[in-house]
C-alpha positions in Angstrom: 218.3 19.9 359.7 215.9 21.9 358.1 217.0 25.7 357.1 216.0 27.3 359.6 215.1 31.3 359.7 216.6 34.1 361.3 214.3 37.4 363.0 216.4 39.4 359.9 216.2 36.7 357.4 215.1 38.3 353.7 214.0 36.0 350.8 214.5 36.2 347.6 211.5 34.6 345.7 212.7 30.4 344.8 212.4 30.8 340.7 215.5 34.1 341.6 218.1 33.1 339.9 222.2 32.9 341.7 225.5 32.4 340.1 228.2 31.1 342.1 231.3 32.8 340.7 234.1 29.3 341.1 238.4 29.7 341.0 238.4 26.1 338.5 240.2 24.1 341.4 236.6 24.4 343.4 234.6 23.9 340.6 236.3 21.3 339.5 236.1 20.5 343.5 232.2 20.4 343.1 232.8 18.1 340.3 234.7 15.5 341.9 232.8 15.2 345.1 229.0 17.5 344.4 230.0 19.0 347.8 229.4 23.3 347.9 232.3 24.3 349.4 232.0 26.4 352.6 234.3 28.3 353.7 235.0 29.7 357.8 233.9 32.9 358.5 236.9 34.0 360.1 239.3 33.3 356.3 237.8 35.8 354.6 240.0 38.9 356.3 242.2 39.3 353.7 239.7 40.4 351.4 237.0 41.9 354.4 238.9 42.3 357.9 235.5 43.0 359.2 233.6 40.2 357.4 231.1 38.4 360.5 231.6 40.9 362.8 230.1 44.4 363.8 231.4 47.6 362.9 233.0 49.7 366.2 230.3 51.6 366.5 227.6 49.6 366.2 228.6 47.6 369.1 229.9 51.0 371.2 226.5 52.0 370.1 224.2 49.2 371.2 226.0 49.2 373.9 226.6 51.9 375.2 230.9 53.0 375.3 231.9 55.6 374.7 235.3 55.6 372.0 238.8 56.2 373.8 237.6 55.8 377.6 240.2 53.1 378.1 238.2 50.3 380.1 235.1 51.0 376.8 237.8 50.5 374.5 239.3 46.8 376.4 235.6 46.1 376.6 235.2 46.9 372.8 238.1 44.2 372.0 236.8 42.0 374.5 232.6 41.8 372.3 235.1 41.9 369.1 237.2 39.1 370.0 234.3 36.6 370.9 232.7 37.4 368.2 235.5 37.3 366.0 235.8 32.9 367.6 232.2 32.4 367.5 232.8 33.4 363.9 235.6 30.4 363.5 232.3 27.9 363.9 230.4 30.4 361.1 231.1 28.8 356.9 230.0 30.5 354.3 228.4 29.6 350.4 228.5 32.7 349.0 226.2 33.3 345.9 225.3 36.4 343.6 221.3 37.5 343.3 221.6 38.4 339.4 221.2 41.1 338.1 223.3 42.5 335.0 224.2 44.7 335.4 227.5 43.6 338.0 228.4 39.3 335.9 231.4 40.6 334.8 232.7 42.6 337.3 232.0 39.5 340.0 233.8 37.9 337.1 236.3 39.3 337.9 237.0 39.3 341.4 235.7 35.9 342.5 236.9 33.5 338.9 239.6 34.6 337.5 240.0 32.1 334.9 236.9 30.3 336.1 233.6 29.2 335.9 230.3 29.9 337.1 227.7 27.9 338.7 224.0 28.8 337.5 220.7 28.2 339.4 217.7 29.1 341.1 217.2 30.4 345.3 214.7 27.6 345.9 217.1 24.9 344.4 219.7 25.8 346.8 217.7 26.3 349.8 216.3 22.5 349.1 219.7 20.7 348.6 220.6 22.5 352.3 217.0 21.3 353.9 218.7 17.9 353.8 222.0 18.9 355.7 222.9 17.8 358.9 224.4 21.1 360.5 222.7 24.1 361.4 221.9 26.9 358.2 221.1 30.0 357.3 219.9 31.0 353.8 218.9 34.5 353.1 219.6 37.7 351.8 222.4 40.6 352.5 221.8 43.2 354.1 224.1 46.3 353.4 224.7 48.9 355.7 224.1 48.0 359.3 220.7 51.0 359.1 218.2 47.9 359.3 220.5 46.2 362.4 218.8 46.2 365.4 220.1 44.8 369.0 223.4 43.1 368.8 222.6 39.3 367.0 226.2 37.4 365.3 223.9 35.8 362.6 222.4 38.9 361.7 225.9 40.5 361.2 227.4 38.5 359.3 224.1 38.9 357.3 225.8 41.9 357.0 228.5 44.3 355.0 229.6 47.6 354.1 228.3 49.6 352.2 231.2 49.4 349.7 230.0 45.8 348.7 225.8 45.9 347.5 227.6 46.0 344.1 227.7 41.7 344.7 224.0 41.7 345.1 224.4 38.8 348.0 223.2 35.2 348.9 224.7 33.7 351.6 224.7 30.7 352.8 225.5 29.9 356.8 226.6 26.7 358.1 227.3 26.3 361.6 229.5 24.2 363.1 231.2 24.1 366.0 234.5 21.4 367.1 233.0 19.9 369.6 236.0 18.6 370.8 237.5 22.1 370.6 235.2 24.5 371.7 235.2 27.7 369.9 238.3 28.6 370.4 240.0 27.2 366.6 243.4 29.7 367.4 245.2 27.4 370.0 247.2 24.7 368.5 
């Protein structure tokens, strides 16, 4: 199934240089199996507890909820719980759109004692076009000022302003569990 566009997709040029910073164990796995590593979105909670989720204030604004009103806060909790369950069916492969500025910071943060794979956006897209599952691909937007509506794909491609230095390109593979529906948190 080819890479599917989405409403707010921002694509770099096909010849844009991208880097994937790896711990050495992930790189060995890449070389041995010739497969890209995708990590489930909710597994990033240790680094970013809001990964793949809209900010609470954004949900309140879009849904017309009032802070500290019990019924509205319960609605917010329910929405964010559902969003977290949805995030368990999305897997990320995160790349850095090379600008030459934050390379050392990326090395330090994501692959101390590791390696970086260098490619182009066009090559990554052509490889992902051959996948069987639904794939979305594009640049990450920082801050929610560009967001419109309540679209969870858009939320996955939006990060907080404090991550702007990552200059991220993201591949998102959507793979629902055919047996367990989306609630993978149950034993």
